[in-house]
C-alpha positions in Angstrom: -23.7 -54.6 -25.1 -25.1 -58.1 -24.4 -27.1 -60.2 -26.8 -30.3 -60.0 -24.7 -30.1 -56.2 -24.6 -29.8 -56.0 -28.4 -32.6 -58.6 -29.0 -35.1 -57.0 -26.6 -35.9 -53.8 -28.5 -35.9 -55.5 -31.9 -38.4 -58.2 -30.8 -40.9 -55.6 -29.7 -42.3 -54.8 -33.2 -42.4 -58.5 -34.1 -44.1 -59.5 -30.8 -46.6 -56.7 -31.2 -47.4 -57.9 -34.8 -48.4 -61.3 -33.4 -50.1 -59.8 -30.4 -52.4 -57.5 -32.3 -55.2 -60.0 -32.9 -55.2 -61.0 -29.1 -55.6 -57.4 -27.8 -59.3 -57.3 -28.2 -59.7 -54.4 -25.7 -57.8 -52.2 -28.1 -59.1 -51.1 -31.5 -57.3 -52.3 -34.6 -56.3 -48.8 -35.5 -54.6 -48.2 -32.1 -52.7 -51.5 -32.5 -51.5 -50.6 -35.9 -50.4 -47.1 -34.7 -48.6 -48.7 -31.8 -46.9 -51.2 -34.1 -45.9 -48.6 -36.7 -44.4 -46.2 -34.1 -42.5 -49.1 -32.5 -41.1 -50.3 -35.8 -40.3 -46.8 -36.9 -38.3 -46.3 -33.7 -36.3 -49.5 -34.3 -35.6 -48.7 -38.0 -34.2 -45.3 -36.9 -32.2 -46.7 -34.0 -30.6 -49.8 -35.5 -28.6 -50.3 -38.6 -29.8 -52.6 -41.5 -27.1 -55.1 -40.6 -28.4 -55.4 -37.0 -32.0 -55.7 -38.2 -31.2 -58.4 -40.8 -29.4 -60.4 -38.2 -31.4 -60.2 -34.9 -34.9 -60.1 -36.5 -34.5 -63.4 -38.5 -32.6 -64.9 -35.6 -35.5 -64.2 -33.3 -38.1 -65.7 -35.7 -36.2 -68.8 -36.4 -35.5 -69.3 -32.7 -39.1 -68.8 -31.5 -41.0 -70.1 -34.5 -38.9 -73.0 -35.6 -36.2 -74.2 -33.1 -38.2 -73.8 -29.9 -41.5 -75.5 -31.2 -39.4 -78.2 -32.8 -37.7 -78.7 -29.4 -41.1 -79.0 -27.7 -42.4 -81.5 -30.2 -39.2 -83.5 -29.7 -39.4 -83.5 -25.9 -43.0 -84.6 -26.2 -42.0 -87.5 -28.5 -39.2 -88.6 -26.2 -40.8 -88.1 -22.8 -44.3 -89.3 -23.6 -43.9 -91.9 -26.3 -47.1 -93.8 -25.4 -49.1 -90.6 -26.0 -47.0 -89.4 -28.9 -47.4 -92.6 -30.9 -51.2 -92.1 -31.0 -50.7 -88.8 -32.8 -48.0 -90.0 -35.2 -49.2 -90.6 -38.7 -46.9 -93.6 -39.1 -47.3 -95.0 -35.6 -44.4 -96.2 -33.5 -41.9 -96.1 -36.3 -42.5 -92.3 -36.5 -41.0 -91.8 -33.0 -37.5 -90.2 -33.3 -35.8 -92.5 -30.8 -37.2 -95.6 -32.5 -35.6 -94.8 -35.8 -32.2 -96.0 -37.1 -29.4 -94.5 -35.0 -31.5 -94.0 -31.9 -30.8 -91.2 -29.5 -27.3 -90.5 -31.0 -28.8 -89.8 -34.4 -31.5 -87.5 -32.8 -28.7 -85.5 -31.2 -26.9 -85.2 -34.5 -30.1 -84.1 -36.3 -30.8 -81.4 -33.6 -27.2 -80.1 -33.6 -27.0 -79.7 -37.4 -30.6 -78.3 -37.6 -29.6 -75.6 -35.2 -26.4 -74.9 -37.0 -28.0 -74.6 -40.3 -30.7 -72.3 -39.0 -28.1 -69.9 -37.5 -25.9 -70.3 -40.6 -28.6 -69.0 -42.9 -29.1 -65.9 -40.7 -25.4 -65.4 -40.6 -25.1 -65.6 -44.3 -27.9 -63.1 -44.8 -26.2 -60.7 -42.3 -22.8 -61.3 -44.0 -24.2 -60.4 -47.4 -25.7 -57.3 -45.9 -22.4 -56.3 -44.3 -20.5 -56.8 -47.6 -23.0 -54.6 -49.5 -23.6 -51.8 -47.0 -20.3 -51.6 -45.0 -17.7 -52.7 -47.5 -19.3 -51.7 -50.9 -21.2 -48.7 -49.4 -24.3 -49.6 -51.4 -27.9 -49.5 -50.3 -29.3 -52.4 -48.3 -30.5 -55.4 -50.4 -33.9 -55.4 -48.5 -35.9 -52.2 -48.1 -35.4 -51.2 -44.5 -34.8 -47.4 -44.1 -37.3 -45.0 -45.5 -37.0 -41.3 -45.7 -36.0 -39.6 -42.4 -38.5 -36.8 -43.2 -41.5 -39.0 -44.1 -40.6 -41.9 -41.6 -41.7 -44.3 -44.4 -40.5 -47.3 -42.6 -43.5 -49.7 -43.2 -44.7 -51.0 -46.6 -48.2 -50.0 -47.7 -50.7 -52.7 -47.4 -51.0 -53.4 -51.2 -47.2 -53.7 -51.6 -47.0 -56.0 -48.6 -49.7 -58.2 -50.1 -48.3 -58.2 -53.6 -44.8 -59.0 -52.5 -46.0 -61.7 -50.0 -47.8 -63.5 -52.8 -44.9 -63.1 -55.1 -42.5 -64.4 -52.5 -44.7 -67.4 -51.7 -45.1 -68.4 -55.4 -41.4 -67.9 -56.3 -40.1 -69.7 -53.2 -42.3 -72.8 -53.8 -41.3 -72.7 -57.5 -37.7 -72.5 -56.9 -37.8 -75.2 -54.2 -39.6 -77.6 -56.5 -37.1 -77.4 -59.4 -34.0 -77.3 -57.0 -35.4 -80.3 -55.2 -36.2 -82.2 -58.4 -33.4 -81.3 -60.8 -30.4 -80.8 -58.4 -31.0 -82.6 -55.1 -32.7 -85.7 -56.5 -31.1 -85.9 -60.0 -28.0 -87.7 -61.2 -26.9 -84.4 -62.7 -27.0 -82.8 -59.2 -23.5 -84.3 -58.5 -22.2 -83.7 -55.0 -25.4 -81.9 -53.9 -27.6 -84.9 -54.7 -25.1 -87.2 -52.9 -25.0 -84.9 -49.8 -28.8 -84.5 -49.7 -29.4 -88.3 -50.0 -26.8 -89.2 -47.3 -27.8 -86.5 -44.9 -31.4 -85.5 -45.2 -32.6 -88.9 -46.4 -30.7 -90.8 -43.8 -34.0 -90.2 -41.8 -36.8 -92.4 -42.7 -39.6 -90.5 -41.1 -39.7 -86.8 -40.3 -39.8 -84.9 -37.1 -39.7 -81.1 -37.0 -35.8 -80.8 -36.7 -35.4 -82.9 -39.9 -36.7 -80.0 -42.0 -33.3 -78.2 -41.3 -31.2 -81.4 -41.2 -29.0 -81.5 -44.3 -25.6 -80.7 -45.5 -25.1 -77.0 -45.0 -24.6 -76.3 -48.7 -27.8 -78.2 -49.6 -29.7 -76.4 -46.8 -28.6 -73.0 -48.1 -29.5 -74.0 -51.7 -33.0 -75.5 -50.8 -34.1 -73.6 -47.8 -32.4 -70.2 -47.8 -31.9 -69.1 -51.4 -35.6 -69.8 -52.6 -36.9 -67.2 -50.0 -33.9 -64.7 -50.0 -33.2 -64.5 -53.7 -36.7 -63.3 -54.7 -36.6 -60.8 -51.7 -33.4 -59.3 -53.0 -34.4 -59.4 -56.7 -37.6 -57.5 -56.1 -36.3 -55.6 -53.0 -38.9 -56.7 -50.5 -39.5 -54.6 -47.5 -37.9 -56.3 -44.5 -41.3 -56.6 -42.8 -42.5 -58.6 -45.8 -39.5 -60.8 -45.7 -39.9 -61.4 -42.0 -43.6 -62.2 -42.5 -42.7 -64.8 -45.1 -39.9 -66.2 -42.9 -42.3 -66.6 -40.0 -44.8 -68.3 -42.2 -42.3 -70.8 -43.6 -40.8 -71.5 -40.2 -44.2 -72.6 -38.9 -44.7 -74.5 -42.1 -41.5 -76.6 -41.5 -42.5 -77.2 -37.8 -45.9 -78.7 -38.7 -45.3 -80.4 -42.1 -42.2 -82.3 -40.8 -43.8 -83.0 -37.4 -45.0 -86.4 -38.4 -48.3 -85.9 -36.6 -51.7 -86.5 -38.1 -53.4 -84.0 -35.8 -52.6 -80.6 -37.2 -54.2 -77.1 -37.3 -57.2 -77.4 -39.8 -56.1 -75.7 -42.9 -56.8 -76.6 -46.5 -53.2 -77.3 -47.3 -51.3 -78.2 -44.0 -52.5 -81.7 -43.4 -51.9 -82.6 -47.1 -48.5 -81.1 -47.0 -47.5 -83.1 -43.9 -48.8 -86.3 -45.5 -46.8 -85.6 -48.8 -43.6 -84.8 -46.7 -44.0 -88.3 -45.0 -44.4 -90.0 -48.4 -41.3 -88.1 -49.7 -39.1 -89.2 -46.8 -40.4 -92.8 -46.7 -39.8 -93.2 -50.5 -36.2 -91.8 -50.3 -37.3 -88.9 -52.5 -39.1 -90.6 -55.3 -41.7 -87.7 -55.5 -43.5 -84.9 -53.7 -40.7 -82.4 -54.4 -42.8 -79.2 -53.8 -44.0 -77.9 -50.3 -47.6 -77.2 -51.4 -47.9 -79.9 -54.2 -49.3 -77.8 -57.0 -46.2 -78.3 -59.2 -46.0 -82.0 -58.3 -49.7 -82.3 -59.5 -48.8 -80.4 -62.8 -45.7 -82.5 -63.5 -47.0 -85.9 -62.3 -44.5 -86.3 -59.5 -47.1 -86.7 -56.7 -46.9 -89.7 -54.4 -50.4 -90.7 -53.1 -53.2 -88.1 -52.9 -52.4 -84.9 -54.7 -53.3 -81.3 -53.7 -56.5 -81.4 -55.7 -57.7 -84.4 -53.7 -56.8 -82.5 -50.5 -58.9 -79.5 -51.5 -61.9 -81.8 -52.4 -61.6 -83.6 -49.1 -61.5 -80.2 -47.2 -64.4 -78.9 -49.1 -66.5 -82.0 -48.3 -65.4 -82.0 -44.7 -66.6 -78.5 -44.2 -69.7 -78.9 -46.5 -68.6 -76.0 -48.6 -71.2 -76.6 -51.3 -74.0 -77.2 -48.9 -73.1 -74.1 -46.9 -72.9 -72.0 -50.1 -76.3 -73.2 -51.3 -77.8 -72.6 -47.8 -76.4 -69.0 -47.8 -77.8 -68.4 -51.3 -81.2 -69.7 -50.2 -81.2 -67.5 -47.1 -80.2 -64.5 -49.1 -83.1 -65.2 -51.5 -85.5 -65.6 -48.5 -84.3 -62.4 -47.0 -84.8 -60.6 -50.3 -88.3 -62.0 -50.8 -89.2 -61.1 -47.2 -87.9 -57.5 -47.7 -90.0 -57.2 -50.9 -93.1 -58.5 -49.2 -92.7 -56.0 -46.4 -92.3 -53.1 -48.9 -95.5 -54.3 -50.8 -97.4 -54.4 -47.5 -96.3 -50.9 -46.5 -97.3 -49.6 -50.0 -100.8 -51.2 -49.6 -101.2 -49.6 -46.1 -100.1 -46.3 -47.5 -102.7 -46.5 -50.2 -105.4 -47.5 -47.8 -104.8 -44.5 -45.6 -105.3 -42.2 -48.5 
């Protein structure tokens, strides 16, 4: 059986998940039923080992490697246009940095290798647990054959997603600070400095460019360990993997024009500062722990939130909404009073 034939059915539920918001002609309930039936069919047909290999591989390929490749092609083929979007100008272009095109090829090659390595390690652990030790899968994949309980309930999905987000960012901060950028980090700190921080300014592939051991320690374990410890449903794990893949693409892109979210632009700016300083601060992806521990370089996450609120006039809009609600309430009260007077007049 070819790789494409194996990937095709597994990608259906994942693709349908992202397609649901775009299918405006279908009701939400029909989309959810379609997705549920598709995923249930996949869960029955394929083993946990197959799901834990091909589904993450699909997400890392289409949500990290391919977008990173498109961004890199844009930087290389249209440098005069790309330089206008780079936060650090011309020095932010990949080919203009130390090592030139040869260094870019090395970064791309190791980024692809590390991304596939993490997927292979996850599948290898699953094979050891389920096929060799004959234990249940580390992630919740198969439900009861009688109830077809193959999807998490919405509350569990939300709860575990928030838990995974918090624990991943916490683990990444302390691993980054106390191992990868600490004298006590030993060989890991040396590898991280000579590999990852050999790049002065980031482009998307740099997020996965590190010594393989450092990559697994910093990128793979902070997501996978909480998922195993709390036995997340595989759909929750895939949702988080998709989110973090897109985060790496944008925050390491080096662009100053990014999707308008409260955190994303600030995360990209802090990533630039971390790389330019050779790791003197900004150790957490979001920046909350940097703010709490005083390791922020430049504007912190609170400054970003204030700027975003001012940009969107949050306070003004809130006040306007309250005023409109008050006017609507007063108007309704006036109408009711007028109707009451008319009723008494008729009597």
